[in-house]
KEGUTI-170735 format. One line per 10 residues: number of its first residue (from 0); for each residue x, y, z of N, C-alpha, C. Coordinates in steps of 0.2 Angstrom, whole numbers, plus 5000, padded with zeros to 4 digits. Atoms other than C-alpha are relative to their C-alpha. Layout:
# KEGUTI-170735
NUM) X Y Z X Y Z X Y Z ~ ...
//
This chain:
# KEGUTI-170735
0) 5004 4999 5007 4729 4006 4697 5004 5005 4996 ~ 4996 4996 5004 4739 4013 4682 4995 5006 4998 ~ 5003 4994 5002 4735 4031 4677 4996 4999 4993 ~ 5003 5001 5006 4721 4031 4663 5004 5004 4995 ~ 4996 4996 5005 4729 4036 4646 4994 5004 4997 ~ 5004 4995 5003 4722 4051 4638 5000 5000 4992 ~ 5000 5000 5008 4716 4050 4619 5000 5008 4998 ~ 4999 4993 5001 4722 4067 4613 5000 5002 4992 ~ 5001 4999 5006 4716 4074 4597 5001 5008 4998 ~ 4999 4993 5001 4722 4092 4599 5003 5002 4993
10) 4996 4999 5006 4734 4091 4584 4995 5000 4994 ~ 5005 5001 5005 4720 4084 4573 4995 5006 4999 ~ 5005 4995 5000 4707 4097 4578 5003 5007 4998 ~ 4997 4993 5001 4720 4112 4577 5001 5001 4992 ~ 4999 5000 5007 4725 4107 4559 4994 5000 4996 ~ 5006 4999 5003 4707 4105 4554 4997 5006 4999 ~ 5002 4993 5001 4704 4123 4558 5005 5004 4997 ~ 4995 4996 5004 4720 4128 4549 5004 5004 5005 ~ 4997 4996 4995 4728 4135 4565 5007 4998 5001 ~ 4993 5002 4998 4747 4135 4568 5000 5000 5007
20) 4999 5000 4993 4753 4131 4585 5000 5007 5004 ~ 5000 4993 4997 4757 4149 4589 4994 5003 5000 ~ 5006 4997 5000 4741 4155 4584 4995 4997 5005 ~ 5005 5004 4995 4731 4142 4595 5003 5002 5007 ~ 4997 4998 4994 4743 4147 4609 4997 5007 5002 ~ 5003 4993 4998 4738 4165 4608 4993 5000 5002 ~ 5007 5001 4999 4720 4161 4607 4998 4997 5007 ~ 5001 5003 4994 4721 4150 4622 5004 5003 5006 ~ 4997 4997 4995 4732 4161 4632 5006 4996 5003 ~ 4994 5004 4997 4747 4149 4634 5006 5000 4995
30) 4995 4999 5004 4764 4147 4626 5000 4995 4995 ~ 5000 5005 5005 4768 4138 4610 5003 4993 5002 ~ 4997 5006 4997 4779 4126 4620 4995 4995 5003 ~ 5005 5004 4997 4764 4121 4630 4995 4996 4995 ~ 5004 5003 5006 4754 4117 4614 5004 4994 4998 ~ 4996 5006 5002 4768 4106 4608 5001 4995 5005 ~ 4999 5005 4995 4770 4097 4624 4994 4996 5001 ~ 5007 5004 5000 4751 4093 4625 4999 4996 4994 ~ 5001 5004 5006 4750 4087 4607 5005 4994 5000 ~ 4996 5006 5001 4765 4076 4609 4999 4995 5006
40) 5001 5005 4995 4758 4068 4625 5004 5001 5006 ~ 4996 4999 4995 4771 4075 4636 4997 5003 5006 ~ 5003 4997 4995 4759 4085 4646 4992 4999 5000 ~ 5007 5001 5000 4741 4084 4651 4997 5007 5003 ~ 5003 4993 4998 4730 4100 4651 4996 5000 5007 ~ 5005 5000 4995 4720 4106 4666 4993 5000 4997 ~ 5007 5000 5003 4702 4105 4665 4998 5007 4997 ~ 5002 4993 5003 4700 4124 4662 5004 5001 4994 ~ 4997 4998 5007 4713 4124 4648 4997 4995 4995 ~ 5003 5005 5005 4705 4108 4640 4993 5004 4998
50) 5007 4996 5002 4688 4118 4640 5002 5005 4996 ~ 4998 4994 5004 4697 4133 4633 5002 4998 4993 ~ 4999 5002 5007 4704 4123 4618 4994 4998 4997 ~ 5006 5002 5003 4687 4115 4615 4996 5007 4998 ~ 5004 4994 5002 4679 4133 4614 5004 5004 4995 ~ 4996 4997 5006 4693 4140 4603 4999 4996 4994 ~ 5000 5003 5006 4692 4126 4591 4992 4998 4998 ~ 5007 5001 5002 4673 4126 4591 4997 4993 5000 ~ 5002 5007 5000 4669 4108 4596 4999 4998 5007 ~ 5001 5002 4993 4665 4098 4611 5006 4997 5003
60) 4994 5002 4996 4677 4093 4625 5003 4993 4998 ~ 4998 5007 5002 4677 4075 4620 5001 4999 4993 ~ 4997 5000 5006 4681 4079 4603 5007 5001 5000 ~ 4993 4998 4999 4698 4085 4609 5003 4995 5004 ~ 4996 5004 4995 4702 4075 4624 4994 4995 5003 ~ 5005 5005 4998 4694 4058 4630 5005 4994 5003 ~ 4996 5006 4997 4700 4043 4641 5001 4995 4994 ~ 5000 5004 5006 4707 4031 4628 4997 4993 5002 ~ 5003 5007 4999 4699 4014 4625 5005 4996 5004 ~ 4996 5005 4997 4706 4000 4636 5003 4996 4995
70) 4997 5005 5005 4718 3988 4627 4996 4994 4999 ~ 5004 5006 5001 4705 3974 4630 4993 5002 5002 ~ 5007 4999 4997 4686 3975 4631 4996 4994 5000 ~ 5003 5007 4999 4676 3961 4638 4993 5000 4996 ~ 5006 5000 5004 4661 3957 4626 4997 4993 5000 ~ 5003 5006 5003 4648 3944 4622 5001 4999 4993 ~ 4999 5002 5008 4653 3937 4605 4995 4995 4998 ~ 5005 5004 5004 4640 3930 4594 5004 4997 4994 ~ 4996 5004 5005 4648 3916 4583 4997 4993 5000 ~ 5002 5007 5001 4645 3899 4576 5004 4995 5004
80) 4995 5005 4996 4651 3885 4587 5004 4996 4995 ~ 4996 5004 5004 4665 3876 4580 5003 5003 4993 ~ 4998 4997 5006 4668 3888 4566 5004 5006 5002 ~ 4995 4995 4999 4683 3900 4565 4997 5006 4997 ~ 5003 4994 5003 4674 3917 4563 5006 5005 4999 ~ 4995 4995 5001 4683 3932 4556 5001 5004 5006 ~ 4999 4997 4993 4691 3941 4571 4998 5008 4999 ~ 5002 4993 5001 4685 3958 4564 4992 5000 5002 ~ 5007 5000 4998 4669 3963 4573 4997 5006 5000 ~ 5004 4994 4999 4655 3976 4574 4998 4999 5008
90) 5001 5000 4993 4653 3981 4592 4995 5005 5002 ~ 5005 4995 4998 4638 3990 4601 4999 4998 5008 ~ 5001 5001 4993 4632 3992 4619 4992 5000 5000 ~ 5007 5001 4999 4614 3984 4622 4998 4999 5007 ~ 5002 5001 4994 4606 3986 4638 5005 4999 5005 ~ 4995 5001 4995 4622 3989 4647 5005 4995 4999 ~ 4995 5005 5002 4632 3975 4639 5003 5001 4994 ~ 4997 5000 5006 4645 3975 4626 4999 4994 4996 ~ 5002 5006 5005 4640 3964 4611 5005 5001 4994 ~ 4996 5000 5006 4651 3959 4596 4998 4995 4996
100) 5002 5005 5005 4646 3951 4580 5006 5000 4994 ~ 4995 5000 5006 4659 3945 4567 4998 5003 4994 ~ 5002 4997 5006 4659 3954 4551 5002 4995 4994 ~ 4998 5004 5006 4659 3945 4534 5007 5001 4998 ~ 4993 5000 5002 4676 3941 4527 5001 5006 4995 ~ 4999 4996 5005 4673 3952 4513 4997 5007 5001 ~ 5004 4994 4998 4664 3966 4522 5004 5007 4998 ~ 4997 4994 5002 4667 3983 4515 5000 5005 5006 ~ 5000 4995 4994 4663 3992 4532 5006 4998 5004 ~ 4994 5001 4995 4677 3995 4544 4998 4997 5006
110) 5001 5003 4993 4678 3985 4560 5000 5005 5006 ~ 5000 4996 4994 4675 3992 4577 5005 4997 5005 ~ 4995 5003 4996 4687 3980 4585 5002 4993 4997 ~ 4997 5006 5002 4697 3964 4583 5000 4995 5006 ~ 5000 5005 4995 4694 3948 4594 5007 4997 5002 ~ 4994 5003 4998 4709 3943 4604 4999 4992 5002 ~ 5000 5007 4998 4713 3924 4607 4997 4999 5007 ~ 5002 5002 4994 4705 3915 4621 4993 5000 5002 ~ 5007 4999 4998 4686 3916 4620 4997 4993 5004 ~ 5003 5005 4997 4676 3905 4631 4992 4999 4999
120) 5006 5001 5002 4659 3897 4628 4995 5003 5006 ~ 5005 4998 4996 4644 3905 4637 4994 4996 4999 ~ 5006 5004 5002 4630 3896 4628 5001 4998 4993 ~ 5001 5002 5007 4628 3887 4612 4995 4995 4999 ~ 5006 5004 5002 4615 3877 4603 5001 4997 4993 ~ 4999 5003 5007 4618 3865 4588 4995 5003 4995 ~ 5004 4997 5005 4612 3874 4572 4999 5007 5001 ~ 5001 4993 4999 4612 3891 4580 5007 5003 5002 ~ 4994 4997 4998 4626 3904 4584 4999 5000 5008 ~ 4999 5000 4993 4632 3903 4601 5002 5007 5003
130) 4998 4994 4997 4637 3916 4614 5007 4998 5004 ~ 4994 5002 4997 4655 3917 4620 5002 5007 5004 ~ 4997 4994 4997 4664 3928 4632 5007 5001 4997 ~ 4993 4999 5004 4679 3936 4623 5002 5007 5002 ~ 4996 4993 4999 4691 3951 4624 5001 5002 4993 ~ 4999 4997 5007 4691 3963 4609 5004 5006 5001 ~ 4996 4994 5000 4704 3976 4605 4996 5005 4996 ~ 5004 4996 5004 4694 3991 4601 5004 5004 4995 ~ 4997 4996 5005 4698 4001 4585 4998 5007 5000 ~ 5003 4993 4999 4689 4016 4591 4999 5002 5007
140) 5001 4998 4993 4685 4026 4607 4994 4997 5002 ~ 5006 5003 4998 4672 4018 4618 4994 5005 4999 ~ 5006 4995 5001 4661 4034 4617 4998 4999 4993 ~ 5002 5001 5007 4661 4031 4598 4996 4993 5000 ~ 5003 5006 5001 4656 4013 4600 4994 4999 5004 ~ 5006 5000 4997 4642 4017 4612 4995 5003 4995 ~ 5005 4997 5005 4634 4027 4597 4997 4994 4995 ~ 5002 5005 5005 4632 4011 4587 4993 4997 5002 ~ 5006 5003 4999 4615 4004 4584 5000 4993 4996 ~ 4999 5007 5003 4615 3985 4580 4993 4998 4997
150) 5006 5001 5004 4602 3981 4567 5001 4993 4996 ~ 5000 5006 5004 4598 3963 4561 4994 5000 4996 ~ 5005 5000 5004 4588 3961 4546 5003 4998 4993 ~ 4998 5002 5007 4588 3957 4527 4998 5005 4995 ~ 5002 4995 5005 4581 3972 4519 5005 5004 4997 ~ 4995 4996 5003 4592 3980 4506 5000 5008 5002 ~ 5000 4993 4998 4585 3997 4512 5003 5002 5006 ~ 4996 4998 4995 4595 3996 4527 5006 5003 4999 ~ 4994 4997 5003 4609 4001 4517 5000 5008 5000 ~ 5001 4992 4999 4603 4019 4515 4998 5002 5007
160) 5002 4998 4993 4597 4019 4533 5007 5001 5003 ~ 4993 4999 4998 4616 4016 4537 5003 5007 4998 ~ 4996 4994 5002 4622 4031 4527 4996 5006 5002 ~ 5004 4994 4998 4608 4043 4531 5001 5001 5008 ~ 4999 4999 4993 4610 4040 4550 5007 5003 5001 ~ 4993 4997 4999 4629 4044 4548 5000 5007 4998 ~ 5000 4993 5003 4625 4059 4537 4997 5005 5005 ~ 5005 4995 4996 4612 4067 4549 5003 5001 5007 ~ 4999 5000 4992 4619 4063 4567 5007 4998 5001 ~ 4994 5001 4997 4635 4064 4576 5001 4994 5005
170) 5000 5004 4994 4629 4053 4590 4997 4993 4999 ~ 5003 5006 5001 4623 4038 4581 5003 4997 4994 ~ 4998 5003 5006 4629 4025 4568 4997 4993 5000 ~ 5003 5006 5000 4620 4010 4562 5004 4995 4997 ~ 4996 5006 5003 4629 3993 4560 4995 4995 4998 ~ 5005 5005 5004 4619 3982 4548 5003 4993 5001 ~ 4998 5007 4999 4620 3963 4553 4995 4996 4996 ~ 5005 5004 5004 4612 3953 4539 4998 4994 5003 ~ 5003 5006 4997 4600 3940 4545 4993 4999 4998 ~ 5007 5001 5002 4584 3932 4541 4995 5001 5006
180) 5005 4999 4995 4568 3933 4551 5001 4997 5006 ~ 5000 5004 4993 4570 3920 4564 5007 5002 5003 ~ 4994 4998 4997 4588 3924 4567 5000 5007 5003 ~ 5000 4994 4997 4585 3942 4569 4996 5001 5006 ~ 5004 5000 4993 4571 3939 4582 5004 4997 5005 ~ 4996 5004 4995 4582 3927 4591 5006 5005 5003 ~ 4995 4996 4998 4596 3940 4592 4997 5006 5005 ~ 5004 4995 4996 4583 3953 4598 4998 4998 5007 ~ 5002 5003 4994 4576 3942 4611 5005 4999 5005 ~ 4994 5002 4996 4593 3937 4618 5004 5007 5002
190) 4996 4994 4998 4598 3956 4620 5007 5001 4996 ~ 4994 5000 5003 4611 3954 4607 5000 5006 4994 ~ 5000 4995 5004 4605 3968 4595 4995 5005 5003 ~ 5005 4995 4998 4595 3984 4597 4993 5000 4996 ~ 5006 5000 5004 4583 3982 4582 5000 4993 4996 ~ 5000 5006 5004 4577 3967 4572 4995 5002 4994 ~ 5004 4999 5006 4569 3967 4554 4996 4994 4999 ~ 5005 5005 5001 4554 3956 4550 4995 5001 4995 ~ 5005 5000 5005 4544 3952 4535 4997 4993 5000 ~ 5003 5006 5000 4531 3938 4534 4995 5000 4994
200) 5002 4999 5007 4523 3934 4517 4992 4999 5000 ~ 5007 5000 5001 4504 3938 4514 4996 4996 5004 ~ 5004 5004 4995 4497 3931 4530 4998 5005 5005 ~ 5003 4995 4995 4490 3947 4538 5004 5006 5001 ~ 4997 4994 4999 4503 3961 4536 5003 5001 5006 ~ 4998 4998 4994 4506 3971 4551 4998 4995 5006 ~ 5002 5004 4995 4496 3960 4562 5003 4993 5000 ~ 4996 5006 5001 4506 3944 4556 5007 5002 5004 ~ 4993 4998 4997 4522 3953 4561 4999 5001 5007 ~ 5001 4999 4993 4515 3958 4578 5000 4993 5003
210) 5001 5007 4997 4510 3940 4581 5007 4997 5000 ~ 4994 5003 5000 4527 3934 4576 5005 5003 5005 ~ 4996 4997 4995 4536 3947 4588 4997 4997 5007 ~ 5003 5002 4994 4524 3942 4602 5003 4993 5002 ~ 4997 5007 4998 4530 3924 4601 5007 5000 5002 ~ 4993 5000 4998 4548 3929 4601 5002 5004 5006 ~ 4999 4995 4995 4547 3943 4614 4994 4999 5005 ~ 5006 5000 4996 4533 3937 4626 5002 5005 5006 ~ 5000 4995 4994 4529 3950 4640 5004 5006 4999 ~ 4996 4994 5002 4539 3964 4631 4996 5005 4997
220) 5003 4994 5003 4533 3981 4626 5004 5002 4994 ~ 4996 4999 5006 4539 3985 4608 4997 5004 4995 ~ 5003 4995 5006 4537 3997 4593 5001 4995 4994 ~ 4999 5003 5006 4534 3990 4576 4999 5006 4995 ~ 4999 4994 5004 4540 4003 4563 5001 4998 4993 ~ 5000 5002 5007 4537 4001 4544 5006 5003 4997 ~ 4995 4997 5004 4552 4003 4533 4998 5000 4993 ~ 5003 5000 5006 4544 3997 4517 4995 4995 4999 ~ 5005 5006 5002 4531 3986 4508 5004 4998 4994 ~ 4997 5002 5006 4537 3975 4494 4996 4994 4997
230) 5002 5007 5002 4533 3960 4483 5005 4995 5000 ~ 4996 5006 5001 4541 3943 4485 4998 4995 4996 ~ 5002 5004 5005 4542 3931 4472 5006 4996 4997 ~ 4995 5004 5003 4552 3922 4459 5005 5004 4996 ~ 4995 4997 5004 4568 3929 4452 5002 4996 4994 ~ 4998 5004 5006 4572 3923 4434 5004 5004 4995 ~ 4996 4997 5005 4583 3926 4420 4996 5005 4995 ~ 5004 4996 5004 4578 3940 4408 4997 4997 4994 ~ 5004 5004 5005 4564 3935 4396 4997 4994 5003 ~ 5003 5006 4997 4559 3921 4408 5001 4994 4995
240) 5000 5006 5005 4566 3907 4397 4997 4994 5002 ~ 5003 5007 4997 4559 3893 4408 4993 5001 5000 ~ 5007 4999 5000 4542 3901 4407 4997 4998 5007 ~ 5002 5001 4993 4540 3901 4426 4994 5005 5001 ~ 5006 4995 4999 4522 3908 4430 4998 5000 5007 ~ 5002 5000 4993 4520 3903 4448 5004 4996 5005 ~ 4995 5004 4995 4527 3894 4464 5000 4993 4998 ~ 5000 5007 5002 4522 3877 4457 5005 4998 4995 ~ 4995 5001 5005 4535 3879 4443 5007 4999 5003 ~ 4993 5001 4996 4549 3879 4456 5002 4993 5001
250) 4999 5006 4998 4547 3861 4459 5000 4995 4993 ~ 4999 5004 5006 4550 3855 4441 5006 4996 5001 ~ 4994 5004 5000 4562 3841 4439 5006 5003 4996 ~ 4994 4997 5003 4580 3848 4435 5001 5007 5001 ~ 4999 4993 4999 4576 3866 4440 5005 5001 5006 ~ 4996 4999 4994 4590 3873 4450 4998 5007 5004 ~ 5003 4995 4996 4583 3884 4464 5005 5002 5005 ~ 4996 4998 4995 4593 3895 4475 4997 4999 5007 ~ 5002 5002 4993 4592 3890 4493 5001 5006 5004 ~ 5000 4996 4995 4589 3901 4508 5001 4997 5007
260) 4999 5003 4994 4593 3898 4526 4993 4999 5004 ~ 5007 5001 4996 4579 3890 4538 4999 5007 5004 ~ 5002 4995 4995 4570 3904 4547 5000 5007 4996 ~ 5001 4994 5005 4571 3917 4532 4994 5000 4997 ~ 5006 4999 5003 4556 3924 4524 4999 4996 4994 ~ 5000 5003 5007 4561 3917 4507 4999 4992 5001 ~ 5001 5008 4998 4563 3899 4515 4993 4998 5001 ~ 5007 5002 4998 4546 3900 4523 4995 5001 4994 ~ 5004 4999 5006 4538 3906 4507 5000 4994 4995 ~ 4999 5006 5004 4546 3892 4497 4997 4994 5003
270) 5003 5006 4997 4540 3879 4509 4992 5001 5000 ~ 5007 4999 5001 4522 3886 4509 4998 4999 4992 ~ 5001 5002 5007 4523 3885 4489 5000 4993 4999 ~ 4999 5008 5001 4529 3867 4490 4994 4996 5003 ~ 5006 5003 4997 4514 3863 4501 4994 5000 4996 ~ 5006 4998 5004 4502 3872 4490 5000 4995 4993 ~ 4999 5003 5007 4509 3863 4474 5000 4992 5002 ~ 5000 5007 4998 4508 3846 4484 5006 4997 4997 ~ 4994 5003 5003 4526 3843 4478 5003 4995 5004 ~ 4997 5006 4996 4533 3826 4483 5007 5002 5002
280) 4993 4999 4998 4551 3832 4483 5002 5008 4999 ~ 4997 4993 5001 4560 3849 4485 5003 5001 4993 ~ 4996 4999 5006 4567 3857 4470 5007 4998 5001 ~ 4992 5002 4999 4585 3851 4466 5004 5005 5003 ~ 4996 4995 4996 4597 3860 4477 5004 5004 4995 ~ 4996 4996 5003 4605 3875 4470 5005 5003 5005 ~ 4995 4996 4996 4618 3887 4478 4996 5003 5006 ~ 5002 4997 4994 4615 3894 4496 5001 5007 5000 ~ 4999 4993 4999 4612 3913 4497 4999 5002 5006 ~ 5001 4997 4993 4613 3924 4512 4995 5006 5000
290) 5004 4995 5000 4601 3937 4506 4996 5001 4993 ~ 5004 4999 5006 4589 3944 4493 5005 5002 4994 ~ 4996 4997 5006 4603 3953 4483 5005 4994 4998 ~ 4996 5005 5002 4614 3937 4483 4996 4995 4995 ~ 5004 5004 5004 4599 3927 4476 5000 5002 4993 ~ 5000 4997 5007 4598 3939 4461 5006 4999 4997 ~ 4993 5000 5002 4616 3939 4459 5001 4993 4997 ~ 4999 5007 5002 4617 3920 4458 4996 4998 4993 ~ 5004 5002 5005 4603 3919 4445 5003 5004 4994 ~ 4997 4997 5006 4611 3933 4434 5006 4997 4998
300) 4993 5003 5003 4628 3924 4433 4998 4992 4998 ~ 5002 5006 5002 4618 3908 4429 5002 4994 5004 ~ 4998 5006 4996 4623 3898 4444 4994 4996 5002 ~ 5007 5003 4999 4604 3894 4446 4995 5003 4995 ~ 5006 4998 5005 4588 3895 4436 4996 5005 5003 ~ 5004 4996 4997 4578 3904 4449 5001 5000 5007 ~ 4999 4999 4993 4577 3910 4467 4994 5004 5002 ~ 5005 4996 4997 4564 3917 4479 5003 5006 5003 ~ 4997 4994 4997 4568 3935 4483 4995 5006 4999 ~ 5005 4994 5001 4560 3953 4483 5001 5003 4993
310) 5000 4997 5007 4556 3962 4467 5006 5005 4999 ~ 4995 4995 5000 4569 3976 4471 5007 4997 4998 ~ 4994 5003 5002 4583 3964 4470 5001 4997 4993 ~ 5000 5002 5007 4578 3957 4454 5001 5006 4995 ~ 4999 4994 5004 4576 3974 4446 5007 5003 5000 ~ 4993 4997 4999 4593 3980 4453 5005 4996 4995 ~ 4996 5004 5004 4601 3965 4443 4998 4999 4993 ~ 5002 5000 5007 4591 3968 4427 4996 4993 4998 ~ 5003 5007 5001 4581 3951 4429 4993 5001 5000 ~ 5007 5000 5000 4563 3947 4427 4997 4997 5007
320) 5002 5002 4993 4552 3944 4442 4992 4997 4999 ~ 5007 5003 4999 4536 3933 4445 4997 5002 5007 ~ 5003 4999 4993 4526 3940 4460 4996 4995 5003 ~ 5004 5005 4997 4519 3929 4472 4996 5002 5007 ~ 5003 4997 4993 4516 3938 4489 5002 5007 5001 ~ 4998 4994 4998 4515 3955 4495 5001 5000 5008 ~ 4997 5000 4993 4524 3959 4512 5001 5007 5002 ~ 4997 4994 4997 4528 3973 4524 5006 4998 5004 ~ 4994 5002 4996 4546 3974 4531 4999 5006 5006 ~ 5000 4996 4994 4545 3981 4549 5006 5000 5004
330) 4995 4999 4996 4558 3987 4561 4997 4998 5007 ~ 5003 5002 4994 4555 3979 4578 5005 5003 5006 ~ 4995 4996 4995 4562 3990 4593 4997 4999 5007 ~ 5002 5000 4993 4560 3986 4612 4999 5007 5002 ~ 5002 4993 4998 4551 4001 4619 5005 5003 5005 ~ 4995 4997 4995 4564 4003 4633 5006 5003 4996 ~ 4995 4998 5004 4577 4006 4619 4999 5006 4995 ~ 5002 4996 5006 4567 4017 4607 5001 5008 5002 ~ 5000 4993 4999 4567 4034 4616 5006 5004 5000 ~ 4994 4997 5000 4585 4038 4618 5005 4999 4995
340) 4994 5001 5004 4600 4040 4607 5004 4994 5002 ~ 5000 4999 5008 4607 4031 4597 4994 4997 4997 ~ 5006 5004 5004 4591 4020 4593 4995 5005 4998 ~ 5005 4995 5002 4580 4036 4593 5002 5003 4993 ~ 4998 4997 5006 4591 4043 4579 4998 4996 4993 ~ 5002 5004 5006 4587 4028 4567 4993 5001 4999 ~ 5007 4999 5001 4569 4031 4569 4999 5007 4997 ~ 5001 4993 5003 4571 4050 4566 5002 5000 4992 ~ 4998 5000 5007 4580 4046 4549 4994 4998 4996 ~ 5006 5002 5004 4564 4037 4543 4996 5006 4998
350) 5004 4994 5002 4556 4054 4543 5004 5006 4996 ~ 4997 4996 5003 4570 4063 4535 4998 5001 4993 ~ 5002 4999 5007 4565 4071 4518 5005 4998 4995 ~ 4995 5003 5004 4581 4067 4510 5000 4993 4999 ~ 5000 5007 5000 4581 4049 4515 4993 4997 4996 ~ 5007 5001 5004 4562 4048 4509 5001 5001 4993 ~ 5000 4998 5007 4566 4056 4493 5004 4995 4996 ~ 4996 5005 5004 4580 4044 4489 4997 4993 4999 ~ 5003 5006 5000 4571 4028 4494 4993 4999 4995 ~ 5006 4999 5005 4555 4034 4484 5001 4998 4993
360) 4999 5001 5007 4564 4032 4468 5003 4993 4998 ~ 4997 5007 5000 4571 4014 4471 4995 4996 4997 ~ 5005 5004 5003 4562 4002 4460 4999 4994 5005 ~ 5002 5006 4996 4552 3988 4469 4998 5001 5007 ~ 5001 4999 4994 4549 3997 4485 4994 5004 5001 ~ 5005 4995 4998 4533 4005 4492 5001 5002 5007 ~ 4998 4997 4994 4537 4017 4505 4995 5005 5003 ~ 5005 4996 4998 4520 4025 4507 4999 5000 5008 ~ 5001 5000 4993 4519 4019 4525 5007 5000 5004 ~ 4994 4999 4996 4537 4022 4530 5000 5004 5006
370) 5001 4996 4994 4539 4028 4547 4994 4999 5005 ~ 5006 5001 4996 4522 4022 4553 5002 4995 5006 ~ 4999 5004 4994 4523 4016 4571 4994 4998 5003 ~ 5005 5003 4995 4513 4004 4581 5003 4998 5006 ~ 4997 5002 4994 4516 4002 4599 4996 4994 5003 ~ 5003 5006 4997 4512 3985 4606 5002 4999 5007 ~ 4999 5000 4993 4509 3983 4624 5002 4992 5002 ~ 4998 5007 4998 4516 3968 4634 4993 4996 5001 ~ 5006 5005 4999 4504 3953 4633 4999 4998 5007
//
C-alpha cells in the first residue's frame, strides 16, 4: 500500500502569522533548513514537532498537517437519468455515506469536487433523479467536506443561513440545494441530505407539515424547526395592470402564468386554486421557474404576466403581490443527526442575535417563531 500523502500547510500558516522561516525555526527549536525541507515536502515532521508547530502558530494540528484527500472519492451521485449533469458537485457525508449533488451550471458557490467519468446506475425512476455510484475528485480535504450540511429546500432565507453558519463556526458549512417540497422530502427519506425544508399552504400550519413528514419518513423520529412564516400568493407587475385580485384570475384565457415543478408548494397551491375556481383548463403555459426568486424575476422581465411565489420574492423585485395563503417554512431534521456537528451548528445559527437581526428587517418574512422546535416521535 502506498504511503499516504501529507497535506502540508505550514508555509501558509507561517506567512499568515507574519513569521519568517528563521523565526519559526527558533520558536520551534529546529534549524531553518528543517523548516524549508518540511514546507517543500521533502521531509515529514515527527508527531512532537508537528504539535510544536501547531502550538507556536496558535492553531490546531489538523490546520497545519493532515492526510491529503485521495485522488478519487467514491460517492452516491444524485442526478437526472439520461441528462448530462454539471460535473461540479457539492459533497457531504450523511449517516456514514459520501453524497454528491450536481451544482447548477451558473452556481456562484465553489464546488467541493468534480465527478470523474464512469458513473454506474444504482437506482433510477422515470421523472425523478436517480442515484449513481461515481468517483469524485475532491477539491478540499476530507475533513473539510465532513463539515458540510446538505440542506434541500426553496426558502430564500437559506441564503443568510449559509453565510451565518460559515461566519460563526469553523466546523460547519451549509450547502443549500434548491428543491421543492416533495423533492426535498424524497432526498431526506433516501438519506441523501441532512435537512429538508417544507411549507404547506394554509392547511394546518405546523400540524400539516408534521403530517407531511410522517408520510415521507414513516417510523422516524425527527425535529421540525421553524425558519420563517410567510404569505404565498400571486406575483404581478407593478400597479397590477391586469387587475388580478385572487386565484381565480390566474385561469383567464391568454394569461401567461409562470409554471413550477410538480411537488413544489407553489404548484400545489396553483392546483388547489384551479380546483376552487372550477377552471376547465390550466392557465396558458408560461416559462418554468426553479424557485420563488426566479418566478419574480420572470414577471419583472415580462416573460410572464403572473406567478405563484412568496411575498418576499415579489418585494425584492419591486413587484406587486396578491396574498392567497399563509404558510410556515420549517426545517425537518432527523433526530439522530440533530445533536452533533455539523448539523447542530445550523440549528444554533437560528438563535444567533446577528442572524435574527438581519432576517427581521427583510420584507415579507415573519420570524417571530424562528428557531421554535417540535420533536416528533416515531409513529
